[in-house]
C-alpha positions in Angstrom: 110.6 151.1 111.8 112.3 154.3 110.7 111.9 153.4 107.0 108.1 153.3 107.5 108.3 157.0 108.2 109.2 157.7 104.6 106.4 155.6 103.1 102.6 155.8 102.7 102.6 159.6 103.2 104.0 159.4 106.8 106.9 161.6 105.8 104.4 164.6 106.0 103.7 163.7 109.6 107.4 163.9 110.4 107.7 167.3 108.7 104.8 168.6 110.6 106.3 167.4 113.9 109.7 168.8 113.0 108.1 172.1 112.1 106.1 172.3 115.3 109.2 171.5 117.3 111.3 174.2 115.6 108.4 176.8 115.8 107.9 175.9 119.4 111.5 176.9 120.1 111.5 180.2 118.2 111.6 183.2 120.6 111.7 181.1 123.8 115.1 180.7 125.3 115.9 178.3 128.1 115.2 179.7 131.5 117.0 179.0 134.8 114.4 178.2 137.4 117.0 177.9 140.2 118.2 175.0 142.2 118.0 171.5 140.7 114.6 172.0 139.2 114.7 170.5 135.7 111.2 169.0 135.3 107.7 169.5 136.5 107.0 165.8 136.7 107.2 162.6 134.8 105.3 159.6 133.3 107.3 156.5 134.3 110.9 157.4 133.5 110.0 160.1 130.9 110.3 163.6 132.3 108.5 166.8 131.3 111.1 169.5 131.5 110.6 172.9 133.0 111.8 174.5 129.8 109.3 172.6 127.7 106.6 173.6 130.1 107.7 177.3 130.0 107.9 177.3 126.2 104.5 175.6 125.8 102.9 178.1 128.2 104.3 181.0 126.2 103.3 179.5 122.9 99.8 178.7 124.0 99.4 182.2 125.6 100.3 183.8 122.3 97.9 181.6 120.5 95.0 182.5 122.9 95.9 186.2 122.4 95.6 185.9 118.7 92.3 184.1 119.0 90.8 186.7 121.3 92.3 189.7 119.4 93.9 191.1 122.5 97.2 190.6 124.4 96.3 188.4 127.3 98.3 188.5 130.5 99.4 185.2 132.0 96.9 185.6 134.8 94.0 186.1 132.3 95.1 183.1 130.2 95.4 181.0 133.4 91.8 181.9 134.3 90.9 180.5 130.9 92.6 177.1 131.7 95.9 177.7 130.0 98.1 175.9 132.6 95.8 172.9 132.9 95.5 172.5 129.1 99.3 172.7 128.6 100.0 170.2 131.4 97.5 167.8 129.9 99.2 168.0 126.5 102.7 167.6 127.8 102.0 164.7 130.1 100.1 163.0 127.3 103.1 163.4 125.0 105.3 162.1 127.8 103.0 159.0 128.1 103.5 158.2 124.4 107.3 158.7 124.6 107.4 156.4 127.7 105.3 153.8 125.8 107.5 154.0 122.7 110.6 153.6 124.9 109.1 150.6 126.7 108.2 149.0 123.4 111.5 149.7 121.8 110.0 152.0 119.2 112.7 154.4 117.9 114.4 155.7 114.7 118.0 155.2 113.8 120.7 157.9 113.7 120.7 157.9 109.9 116.9 158.6 109.6 117.2 161.3 112.3 120.1 162.9 110.4 118.1 162.9 107.2 115.2 164.7 108.9 117.4 167.4 110.3 119.4 167.9 107.1 116.1 168.3 105.1 114.7 170.9 107.5 114.8 174.3 105.7 115.3 176.0 109.1 118.8 174.7 109.1 119.7 175.5 105.4 122.3 178.0 104.5 122.1 180.6 101.7 122.9 177.9 99.1 119.7 176.0 100.1 121.6 173.1 101.5 122.1 172.0 105.1 124.6 174.2 106.9 126.2 172.9 110.1 126.9 176.3 111.5 123.3 177.5 110.8 122.1 174.4 112.7 124.4 175.1 115.7 123.5 178.8 115.7 119.8 178.1 115.7 120.0 175.7 118.6 122.4 178.0 120.5 120.0 180.9 120.2 117.4 178.7 122.0 119.8 177.5 124.7 119.9 174.0 123.3 122.8 171.7 122.6 122.8 169.4 119.5 122.4 166.4 121.8 119.4 167.9 123.6 117.6 168.9 120.4 118.3 165.6 118.6 117.1 163.6 121.6 114.0 165.7 121.7 113.4 165.2 118.0 114.0 161.5 118.3 111.4 161.3 121.0 108.9 163.3 118.9 109.4 161.1 115.9 109.2 157.9 117.9 106.0 159.1 119.5 104.6 159.8 116.1 105.4 156.2 115.0 103.5 154.8 117.9 100.6 157.2 117.5 100.3 156.3 113.8 100.3 152.6 114.7 97.5 153.1 117.1 95.2 155.1 114.8 96.1 153.8 111.4 93.1 152.2 109.8 90.7 153.5 112.3 87.4 153.8 110.4 84.4 155.9 111.4 81.8 153.5 112.8 79.5 152.6 110.0 76.0 152.6 111.6 76.7 155.8 113.5 78.0 157.5 110.3 75.0 156.4 108.3 72.6 157.5 111.0 74.2 160.9 111.4 74.5 161.5 107.6 70.8 160.6 107.2 69.9 162.9 110.0 71.7 165.9 108.4 70.8 165.3 104.8 67.1 164.5 105.3 64.6 167.0 104.0 60.9 167.5 104.9 57.8 169.0 103.4 56.2 171.1 106.2 52.7 172.6 106.5 52.3 175.3 109.0 49.7 177.9 110.0 50.0 180.9 112.3 47.1 181.5 114.7 46.0 185.1 114.2 43.7 187.1 116.4 41.0 186.8 113.7 41.2 183.0 114.1 39.9 183.2 117.7 36.4 181.9 118.4 35.3 185.0 120.3 36.8 188.5 120.7 38.6 189.3 123.9 36.3 190.9 126.4 37.0 194.4 127.7 38.8 194.2 131.1 37.5 195.8 134.2 39.6 198.2 136.3 39.7 195.5 139.0 41.2 193.0 136.6 43.8 195.5 135.4 44.7 196.5 138.9 45.2 192.9 139.8 47.4 192.4 136.7 49.4 195.5 137.6 50.0 194.2 141.1 51.0 190.7 139.9 53.4 192.1 137.3 54.9 195.2 138.9 58.3 194.5 137.3 56.8 195.3 133.9 55.7 198.8 135.0 58.8 200.3 136.5 60.2 203.8 136.5 63.9 203.3 136.1 66.5 204.9 138.4 67.1 208.5 137.6 70.1 210.6 138.5 69.8 214.3 139.1 72.8 215.9 137.4 74.1 219.4 137.3 76.6 220.2 134.6 78.5 223.0 133.0 79.5 222.6 129.4 81.0 224.4 126.4 80.4 223.4 122.9 81.9 224.7 119.6 78.4 226.0 118.7 78.3 228.2 121.7 81.4 230.2 120.7 81.4 229.8 117.0 80.3 233.5 116.6 83.4 234.6 118.5 85.7 233.3 115.7 86.8 236.0 113.3 87.1 234.8 109.7 88.5 236.5 106.7 88.0 235.9 103.0 91.7 235.0 102.7 91.2 232.2 105.3 88.1 230.9 103.4 89.9 231.0 100.1 92.8 229.0 101.6 90.3 226.4 102.9 88.6 226.3 99.4 92.0 225.7 97.7 92.8 223.0 100.2 89.6 221.2 99.3 89.7 221.9 95.5 89.4 218.2 94.7 86.1 218.2 96.5 84.6 221.3 95.0 85.9 220.8 91.4 85.3 217.4 89.9 86.7 216.9 86.4 84.9 214.9 83.7 85.3 211.2 84.2 84.7 208.3 81.7 83.9 204.6 82.2 86.7 202.9 80.2 87.8 199.4 79.2 91.2 198.8 77.8 92.7 196.1 75.6 96.5 196.1 75.2 98.3 194.4 72.2 101.8 193.3 71.7 102.1 195.3 68.4 100.4 198.1 66.5 99.7 195.7 63.6 97.8 193.3 65.9 95.9 196.2 67.5 94.9 197.6 64.1 93.8 194.1 62.9 91.6 193.8 66.0 90.1 197.3 65.4 89.4 196.3 61.8 87.4 193.2 62.9 85.5 195.4 65.4 84.6 198.1 62.8 83.6 195.4 60.3 81.2 193.8 62.8 83.1 190.5 62.8 83.8 190.7 66.5 82.6 192.5 69.6 84.8 194.1 72.3 84.1 191.1 74.4 85.2 188.8 71.6 88.5 190.7 71.3 89.0 190.4 75.1 88.3 186.6 74.9 90.9 186.3 72.1 93.4 187.8 74.5 92.5 185.3 77.2 90.7 188.0 79.2 87.2 188.8 80.4 85.5 192.2 80.2 86.1 192.5 84.0 89.8 192.2 83.3 89.8 195.1 80.9 87.7 197.4 83.1 89.5 200.5 84.3 86.5 201.9 86.1 85.8 205.7 86.0 89.0 207.6 85.1 89.9 211.2 84.4 91.9 212.5 81.5 95.0 212.8 83.5 94.7 209.2 84.7 95.2 207.9 81.2 98.4 209.8 80.5 99.2 210.0 76.7 95.9 208.2 75.8 93.8 210.9 77.6 93.5 213.1 74.5 92.2 210.3 72.3 89.8 208.9 74.9 88.4 212.2 76.0 88.4 213.5 72.4 85.6 211.2 71.5 82.1 212.7 71.7 80.2 210.2 73.9 80.5 206.4 73.9 82.5 204.3 71.5 85.9 202.8 70.8 89.2 204.7 70.1 92.6 203.4 69.1 95.0 201.9 68.6 96.7 204.4 71.0 100.2 204.1 72.2 100.5 203.7 75.9 103.3 202.8 78.3 102.1 199.2 78.2 101.8 199.0 74.4 99.3 199.8 71.7 95.8 199.7 73.1 92.1 199.9 72.2 89.9 201.8 74.5 86.1 201.5 74.8 84.2 204.3 76.5 81.0 203.0 78.1 79.8 206.2 79.8 80.5 209.9 80.4 80.3 211.4 83.8 80.1 215.2 83.5 82.4 217.3 85.5 81.1 219.4 88.4 82.4 222.7 89.8 81.2 224.4 92.9 82.3 228.0 93.0 83.9 229.7 96.0 80.8 231.8 96.5 78.6 228.8 96.6 80.8 227.0 99.0 81.6 230.1 101.1 78.8 229.6 103.7 79.7 225.9 104.3 83.4 226.7 104.5 82.6 229.5 107.0 80.6 227.2 109.3 83.2 224.5 109.2 86.1 226.9 109.8 84.2 228.6 112.6 83.6 225.4 114.4 87.1 224.1 113.8 88.6 227.3 115.3 86.0 227.2 118.1 87.3 223.7 119.0 90.8 225.1 119.1 89.6 228.0 121.4 88.0 225.4 123.7 91.3 223.5 123.8 93.2 226.7 124.6 90.7 227.5 127.5 90.6 224.0 129.0 93.7 224.5 131.1 92.3 227.6 132.7 89.0 225.9 133.5 90.8 222.9 135.0 92.8 225.3 137.2 89.5 226.8 138.4 88.1 223.4 139.3 91.4 222.4 141.0 91.1 225.6 143.0 87.7 224.7 144.3 85.4 226.4 141.8 81.9 225.1 141.6 80.0 224.5 138.4 78.0 227.6 139.1 81.3 229.5 139.4 82.4 228.2 136.0 79.2 229.4 134.4 79.8 232.9 135.9 83.5 233.2 135.1 83.7 231.4 131.7 81.6 230.9 128.5 80.4 227.5 129.9 76.6 227.1 130.3 75.0 225.6 133.4 72.2 223.0 133.1 70.5 220.2 134.9 69.1 216.9 133.7 67.2 213.9 135.2 69.4 211.2 133.7 68.1 207.7 133.0 68.5 204.9 130.5 66.3 206.6 127.9 67.7 210.1 128.3 69.3 211.2 125.1 68.4 214.8 124.5 70.9 217.7 124.6 74.1 216.9 126.3 72.8 213.5 127.2 73.2 212.6 123.5 76.9 212.5 123.9 78.4 209.1 124.9 81.1 210.7 127.0 78.5 212.5 129.1 76.4 209.4 129.4 79.4 207.3 130.6 80.4 210.0 133.2 76.9 210.5 134.4 76.4 206.7 134.9 79.4 206.2 137.1 79.4 209.5 139.0 79.1 209.4 142.8 78.1 212.0 145.3 81.7 212.1 146.6 83.3 212.9 143.3 84.7 216.3 142.6 83.8 217.7 139.1 86.4 217.0 136.4 86.7 218.4 133.0 85.9 215.8 130.2 86.1 216.2 126.4 83.0 215.5 124.2 83.1 213.8 120.9 82.7 217.1 118.9 85.5 218.9 120.8 83.4 220.4 123.5 84.0 220.0 127.2 81.9 219.5 130.3 82.0 218.9 134.0 79.2 217.4 136.1 78.0 216.9 139.7 75.7 214.2 141.0 73.0 215.9 143.1 70.9 212.9 143.9 69.5 209.5 142.9 65.9 208.6 142.6 65.7 204.8 143.0 63.7 202.7 140.5 60.1 202.5 141.5 56.7 201.0 140.4 54.7 203.4 138.3 51.3 203.8 140.0 48.4 202.1 138.2 46.7 205.4 137.6 49.8 206.6 135.6 50.3 203.3 133.7 46.8 202.2 133.0 47.2 202.2 129.2 50.4 200.2 129.4 48.8 197.8 131.8 45.9 197.2 129.6 48.1 196.7 126.5 50.2 194.1 128.5 47.1 192.4 129.8 45.6 192.2 126.3 48.7 190.8 124.7 49.0 188.1 127.4 45.3 187.1 127.1 45.4 187.0 123.4 48.5 184.8 123.5 46.6 182.5 125.8 43.6 182.3 123.5 45.9 181.7 120.5 47.5 178.9 122.3 44.2 177.4 123.2 43.1 177.7 119.6 46.3 175.9 118.5 45.8 173.2 121.1 42.3 172.6 119.7 43.7 172.5 116.1 46.2 169.9 117.1 43.6 167.8 118.9 41.3 168.0 115.8 44.2 166.8 113.6 44.7 163.8 115.9 41.0 162.8 116.0 39.5 163.8 112.6 39.7 161.4 109.7 39.4 164.4 107.4 42.8 165.6 108.6 44.4 162.6 106.8 43.3 164.1 103.5 42.9 167.8 104.1 45.9 168.3 106.3 46.1 171.4 108.4 43.4 173.1 106.3 40.9 171.0 108.2 41.6 173.2 111.2 40.2 176.3 109.5 43.6 178.0 109.8 45.3 179.7 106.8 47.9 177.1 105.9 51.1 177.4 104.1 53.5 174.7 102.9 57.1 174.4 101.9 58.8 171.4 100.2 62.2 169.9 100.7 63.2 172.0 103.6 66.6 171.0 105.1 67.3 170.8 108.8 68.0 174.3 110.0 66.5 176.0 107.0 65.5 179.6 107.1 62.1 180.9 106.1 61.6 184.7 106.0 59.2 185.8 108.7 58.9 182.4 110.3 60.6 181.7 113.7 63.3 179.1 113.6 61.6 177.1 116.3 58.7 176.3 113.9 61.0 174.5 111.5 63.0 172.8 114.3 59.7 171.4 115.8 58.7 170.2 112.3 61.8 168.0 112.2 61.0 166.5 115.6 57.5 165.2 114.6 56.5 162.0 112.8 54.9 162.4 109.4 51.3 163.5 109.8 51.8 164.5 113.4 51.1 168.1 114.4 52.2 170.3 117.3 51.8 173.8 118.7 54.8 176.1 118.6 55.0 179.3 120.6 57.9 181.5 119.5 58.7 185.2 119.6 55.2 186.0 120.9 53.5 184.2 118.1 51.7 180.9 117.9 51.9 178.3 115.1 50.7 174.8 114.3 53.2 172.7 112.3 53.0 169.3 110.6 55.4 167.4 108.4 53.6 166.1 105.4 56.5 164.2 103.9 59.9 163.0 105.1 62.3 162.8 102.3 65.4 160.6 102.7 68.5 161.9 100.9 69.6 160.6 97.5 72.9 158.9 98.3 74.1 159.6 94.8 73.6 163.3 95.0 77.0 165.0 95.0 76.2 167.3 97.9 75.1 164.3 100.0 78.2 162.4 99.0 80.3 165.3 100.1 78.5 165.6 103.4 78.9 161.9 104.0 82.6 162.1 103.3 83.1 165.1 105.6 81.3 163.3 108.4 83.4 160.2 107.8 86.6 162.2 108.2 85.3 164.1 111.3 84.1 160.9 113.0 87.3 159.1 112.1 89.3 161.9 113.7 87.1 161.9 116.7 87.6 158.1 117.2 91.3 158.5 116.6 91.5 161.2 119.2 89.6 159.1 121.7 91.9 156.1 121.1 95.0 158.3 121.7 93.5 159.8 124.8 92.5 156.4 126.3 96.0 155.0 125.4 97.8 157.9 127.1 95.6 157.5 130.2 96.3 153.8 130.3 100.1 154.4 130.0 99.9 157.0 132.8 98.0 154.7 135.0 100.4 151.7 134.5 103.7 153.6 134.4 102.7 156.1 137.1 102.4 159.9 136.8 104.2 162.3 139.1 103.7 166.1 139.2 106.0 168.4 141.1 103.7 171.2 142.2 106.6 173.3 143.5 108.3 173.1 140.1 105.0 174.0 138.3 104.7 177.0 140.6 108.3 178.1 140.0 107.8 178.1 136.2 104.5 179.9 136.4 106.0 182.5 138.7 108.5 183.4 135.9 105.5 183.9 133.5 103.8 186.7 135.5 
């Protein structure tokens, strides 16, 4: 049996299992759970050890954290089914090990030794198996050689049994063909959108009574949202920017610090070809000058594409010793051979980007504004401690406005309020969660400003009276009624398609609707401006059958005019068929393994020690 592991590609399975076993141990040392607890349960005589459970929980928790992009606590992972999933995996493994033991499936000592000796995790600096490295690796994980080797033997024996169960498990032919046909089928669709102009009669003007009734029946559409009455005191850099004293020396220093921004040297778009020797570079240049080759040809001769030679836009200093030659050329062209640190090179200049320089005088106003606001932010930071002390001492927002540079204001804050201070996310968040019992606290704004607020009251959400919302009510009523009329027009079109002989030859155009058609649409295809539901419905209908589709507030009539079965020789169809075969085969194999494990558990008996499970999980918190 062991010899079969090394034939027909099964050696890869062994390596994967060995790798998973070793990786599963890394970073997880054995834990003492107290007393005589050494397992969380068993399948028949095969135990699931507490250490295996702990390691599997930690490994799976780390995996879930990577998938979610955040470090999950054990409690969070447990709420996502971590413990149940791990228990299911371990008891399924135990079922296969129990079955392998009962059937006498095992590998010999020689084969086991070979697998261990070939594992790179146990190799020394010379690349060969090192006994001391092996012992040290196991010792670091709290395992003896006997424990590890028995565990590996069980893993490999389980693999042999699993392979025997699923080997040669094909994807079911009829299901595979049906599914492949479903996915690769294309259709020709005709569709028409019902526009307001397609309605038989214009919509009548509603009466006030009709609109009032509509308002009363749909009050939830005409609501004034909850508003919060907020008083605030705030200080922004703009408010005290004029208090900042700036000198020319300060602005000159700022100008020098941003010289790269204000002074842009000339840049050139350059391609470079490097040659092993000057003779070869000169020969290439001669071919170029004689018109026997283009720069692209020279690049191809070097095994390169023009993209490989592209240096982008560079300055003279970027090119080092070649800078003088490249920037000495007036405009576009080729220079060289030029000696570079990489060897003789030809350079092609494809464009010249003129340098730009903004003088200190031109930049002075911008520098002054930015410096004033930066210094104002520092001043606000310096004054924050004093303002916080005032609040801690019981000062009101009105006191802050009197005793500091902060300005007092009020706002009726709601979901759509975004003017003034309400445009800051920090203020919006604080205003939304404020309560009447809160004491004002100093909060920093995104631009370096600060504020404190007080909730003075809350006006609950309420229905806007009809007199104040008549225009909105009429617009809503009109949209709903037009949609109803469009749907009725679509229903009439579908009925006509079913009853009119002309429909068989004229298609949707027989309905009087402006019809469009698309050929060879695949299932799930995207058409710009057409809701996905239209195409999806078109794939549910028989050829020549039509249907109404209401999607995204619009109404369509759709009809498949041709159903095109896939060409089984098409490479894309063949690839899809092969992928489906692999997926279905894996699904069938997984189901077989699951059923086999359940049968073994049922026959051999499964025991779970809930107190041991609790003890292990308590260590994880």
